[in-house]
C-alpha positions in Angstrom: -5.4 -6.4 15.5 -8.1 -7.9 13.2 -7.3 -10.5 10.6 -6.7 -9.3 7.1 -9.8 -8.8 5.0 -10.4 -9.8 1.4 -10.4 -7.0 -1.2 -11.7 -7.2 -4.7 -12.0 -4.8 -7.7 -14.6 -6.1 -10.2 -14.5 -4.8 -13.8 -13.7 -1.3 -12.5 -13.7 1.6 -15.0 -12.9 5.2 -14.2 -13.2 8.2 -16.4 -12.2 11.7 -15.4 -13.9 14.6 -17.0 -11.6 17.7 -17.6 -11.3 20.9 -19.6 -9.6 19.0 -22.3 -12.2 16.3 -22.4 -12.5 12.8 -20.9 -9.6 10.7 -19.7 -10.1 7.0 -19.0 -7.8 5.9 -16.2 -9.0 2.3 -15.7 -10.8 -0.1 -18.0 -12.1 -3.4 -16.7 -9.6 -3.4 -13.7 -10.2 -6.7 -11.9 -8.1 -8.0 -9.0 -8.8 -10.2 -6.0 -6.6 -9.9 -2.8 -7.1 -12.7 -0.3 -7.4 -12.2 3.4 -3.9 -11.5 4.8 -2.3 -11.5 1.3 0.4 -9.1 0.1 0.0 -8.0 -3.5 2.4 -5.6 -5.3 1.2 -3.6 -8.3 3.6 -2.6 -11.1 2.9 -0.5 -14.2 4.0 2.6 -16.2 3.3 6.1 -14.9 -0.2 7.3 -15.5 -1.7 3.8 -15.9 -4.3 4.2 -13.1 -2.5 2.4 -10.3 -3.1 5.3 -7.8 -6.7 5.6 -9.0 -7.3 2.0 -8.2 -6.1 2.5 -4.6 -8.2 5.6 -4.1 -11.3 3.7 -5.3 -10.5 0.9 -3.0 -10.1 3.3 -0.1 -13.5 4.9 -0.8 -12.1 8.3 -1.6 -13.0 8.1 -5.3 -16.0 6.4 -6.9 -15.7 4.2 -9.9 -17.5 5.2 -13.1 -18.6 1.6 -13.4 -17.8 -1.7 -11.7 -17.3 -2.1 -8.0 -14.9 -2.6 -5.1 -15.7 -4.8 -2.1 -14.1 -5.8 1.2 -15.1 -9.2 2.4 -18.0 -9.1 -0.1 -19.3 -5.7 1.1 -19.3 -2.9 -1.5 -17.2 0.1 -0.8 -19.0 3.5 -1.4 -17.2 5.7 1.2 -14.0 5.6 3.3 -13.9 2.6 5.5 -12.5 2.7 9.1 -10.3 -0.4 8.9 -8.8 0.5 5.5 -5.6 2.6 5.7 -4.1 4.5 2.7 -0.5 5.6 2.9 0.5 8.1 0.1 3.9 9.3 -1.1 3.9 12.3 1.2 2.6 10.3 4.1 -0.1 12.9 4.9 1.6 14.0 8.2 0.6 17.2 9.9 3.7 19.3 10.6 2.3 21.1 13.6 1.5 17.9 15.5 3.9 15.7 17.3 4.8 12.1 16.4 2.4 10.8 19.0 -0.4 13.2 17.8 0.1 12.2 14.2 0.0 8.5 15.1 -3.2 9.0 17.0 -5.0 11.2 14.5 -7.2 8.4 13.1 -8.3 7.5 16.7 -9.0 11.2 17.5 -11.2 11.6 14.4 -13.1 8.5 15.6 -13.5 10.0 19.1 -11.6 7.3 20.9 -11.0 8.1 24.5 -7.7 9.7 25.6 -6.7 6.5 27.4 -7.3 4.3 24.4 -5.3 6.7 22.2 -2.4 6.7 24.6 -2.3 2.9 24.8 -2.7 2.3 21.0 -0.2 5.0 20.0 2.4 3.8 22.4 2.0 0.2 21.1 2.2 1.3 17.5 5.2 3.6 18.0 7.0 0.8 19.7 6.1 -1.6 16.9 7.8 0.7 14.3 10.7 1.7 16.5 9.6 5.3 17.2 8.8 5.1 20.9 11.7 7.5 21.8 10.4 10.1 19.3 6.8 10.5 20.6 7.3 14.2 21.3 9.3 15.1 18.2 7.7 16.8 15.1 7.8 15.5 11.5 10.4 18.1 10.5 12.8 16.5 13.0 12.4 13.0 11.4 14.3 11.4 8.6 12.5 10.1 5.5 12.5 6.6 6.9 11.2 7.7 10.2 8.3 9.6 8.6 7.5 6.4 6.7 7.5 4.5 10.0 5.2 7.2 11.5 2.7 6.7 8.6 2.8 3.0 9.3 2.2 3.6 13.0 -0.9 5.7 12.3 -2.3 2.8 10.2 -1.6 0.3 13.0 -3.4 2.3 15.7 -6.7 2.0 13.8 -7.1 -1.8 13.7 -6.3 -1.8 10.0 -7.2 -5.0 8.1 -6.5 -3.6 4.7 -3.4 -1.5 4.0 -3.0 0.4 0.7 0.3 2.0 -0.1 1.0 4.3 -3.1 4.8 4.4 -3.6 5.5 5.1 0.0 9.3 4.5 -0.3 9.9 6.3 -3.6 11.7 9.4 -2.0 14.2 7.3 0.0 17.8 6.5 -0.9 18.6 2.9 -1.9 20.0 1.8 1.4 17.2 3.3 3.5 14.6 2.0 1.0 15.7 -1.6 1.6 15.6 -1.1 5.3 12.0 0.2 5.1 11.0 -2.7 2.8 12.1 -5.1 5.5 10.2 -3.1 8.1 7.0 -3.3 5.9 7.4 -7.0 5.4 8.1 -7.7 9.1 5.1 -5.6 10.2 2.8 -7.3 7.6 3.9 -10.8 8.7 3.4 -9.9 12.4 0.1 -8.1 12.1 -1.7 -10.2 9.5 -3.5 -7.4 7.5 -4.0 -7.6 3.8 -1.8 -5.2 1.8 -1.5 -3.7 -1.7 1.6 -1.7 -2.5 1.9 0.3 -5.8 5.5 0.7 -6.9 7.7 1.4 -9.9 10.5 -0.8 -8.5 10.6 -4.3 -9.8 12.9 -5.4 -6.9 10.5 -3.9 -4.4 7.5 -5.6 -5.9 9.3 -9.0 -5.8 10.5 -8.5 -2.3 7.1 -7.4 -0.9 4.4 -9.2 -3.0 3.3 -12.8 -2.6 1.8 -12.0 -5.9 2.9 -9.3 -8.4 0.5 -7.9 -10.9 1.3 -5.7 -13.9 -1.0 -3.0 -15.1 -1.2 -2.0 -18.8 -0.7 1.6 -20.0 -3.7 3.8 -19.6 -6.5 2.8 -19.4 -5.2 0.4 -16.8 -6.1 -3.2 -16.5 -4.3 -6.2 -15.2 -2.3 -7.9 -18.0 0.0 -10.2 -16.0 0.2 -11.9 -12.6 3.3 -13.6 -11.1 2.9 -15.9 -8.1 5.7 -15.2 -5.7 5.1 -17.2 -2.5 8.8 -17.6 -1.6 9.0 -13.9 -0.7 8.6 -14.9 3.0 12.0 -16.7 3.0 14.5 -15.0 5.3 17.2 -14.8 2.6 14.8 -14.0 -0.3 16.6 -10.8 -1.5 19.8 -12.7 -2.1 18.4 -15.8 -3.7 18.7 -16.8 -7.4 15.0 -17.1 -7.7 14.5 -13.5 -6.6 16.7 -12.3 -9.5 14.9 -14.7 -11.9 11.5 -13.2 -10.9 12.9 -9.7 -11.4 14.1 -10.6 -14.9 10.7 -12.1 -15.7 8.9 -9.0 -14.7 11.2 -6.7 -16.6 10.6 -8.8 -19.7 6.8 -8.3 -19.2 7.1 -4.6 -18.6 9.2 -4.1 -21.7 7.0 -6.3 -23.9 9.5 -9.1 -24.5 9.1 -12.8 -24.6 6.2 -15.1 -24.1 5.0 -13.3 -21.0 4.2 -10.0 -22.8 
């Protein structure tokens, strides 16, 4: 597994042209993610958070500004960058093992390499016993694990996640948050997770940034290095950080 790569958005603007005219999704969006860092992104619906991820993945081009990984500009999809969407992008007619190895198949990796990396990734996320099952046979949490396994097979050094846990119930969501944190700590990639959940952001982000209403730009950043503590979710500081972010999101206090 490669070390995490640095990711940066520099003064990114994005305008979509539509039948009803132009819509500006991002305006001067600037954010640096250090190698191996975990950053959580909060903001209202429609503020451009998902657009920022798609631009970073190379799937969408910015109208102006730039995105770079380790200083190299991104103009097209990059092999070592993985993007996990809300629906996970699983193919229902393929087995768990086949879905996990899809990225390797697209890159024409040999059958032996695919078998080895898929087996390792499925073991990492706890799905080794379900290699021959199909997505329809998996729970929501297991589908999330499968999406993570697919990212891990491809030597990912940047992982981008767009509300991957939003469809899960509260108990399962906490379980999956712990899995995401454990995997990130073990594998060392850089990650950016977009979420509407303040608690999720504080649990998973070493830094939490808040995006303004559309057109989106970063308006607040909260340093959160204690998130690696084993008992972080139950600590007083965890709840204090959540209160701080809620005040920012609702425009209250000196942080607004």
